[in-house]
N, C-alpha and C positions, 0 to 999 in steps of 0.2 A: 377576744380574738375575732378578727373580721376576715371574711373570705370574699374574693372577687367573683367567684362563680360556684356552682353546685359541685363541680368536679373537685375543686380544692377542698370543699367541705367533706366530700366522700373520702378522699385520700386521708385527710386528717382524722376522720372517724375510724378508718381502718388502722392507721398508725397507732391510735390510742386503744385499739382492740375493743371499741365500743359497738362493733357490729358482730362480735363473736358471742357465743353462749346465750343467745336469745331463746326463749321458749319456741319450740318448733312451729306452732301455729299462731304466732302473734300477728302475722300479716301474710296475705297471699304471696307466694313466691319469695318467702323470706330469703335473705342473703343474695338477692339479685339486684341488678341495676333497675329493674322494674319498680322496686320499692321506692327508689329515689324519684323516679319519674312520676309515679303515682302520688307521692307526697306533694310534689309541685302542682300537679294537675288538680288535686282535690281541694286546693285553696279556693274558697268561695264557690264550691261546686258540690253537687250530689254525687255520691260514689257511683251510682248507676251511670251517670254521664262520663265519669272518669273511666269506667270499664269500657265504654264505647270508644273513647279516645285511645286507650291502651290497645284495644282490638285493632283499630285503624293503623296504629303504629306497627304492631306485630305483623299485620298483613302487608305492610309496605316495605319494612326493613327488618333486619336483625336488630333487636332492641339492645344496642350496645352504644356506649358513649361516643365512640369514634364515628359511627354511622349517623347517630342523632346530630352530632356537631357538624357533620358535613352536609346536612340537608339544606336546601334552599329554604329560607325563613318563611316565605309565603306558602310553600308546600307543607312545611311542618305545621304552620298555623291551620291549614285546611284539615290536616289529620287530627288535630286536637280540638277542633271547633266545638264538639259536644261538651267539652269541659268549661266553656265560657272563658272570657278574658283571654282568648286564644292568641291575640297579637302580643300581649304582654308576656304570656307564659311561653310563647315560642322564642322570645328573646332570651 
């Protein structure tokens, strides 16, 4: 099964109940959109740098898919720059 974007993947995982019944502390902020964003940002990056990017995002917007999707791509890239590969990850 292929997905054209991370939102489709998230919806599909929810429909299959694969995001339910996880151990409480398996990931910071479990059962939140932040987990999805963190998973993307952590590719080829140190977690410490991902935390900086997540902090930048939370300080700039409400970390929700609608707000993230409506950001100017250059602004988004500047927020996630600590994670590296920010131009690719912003897309």
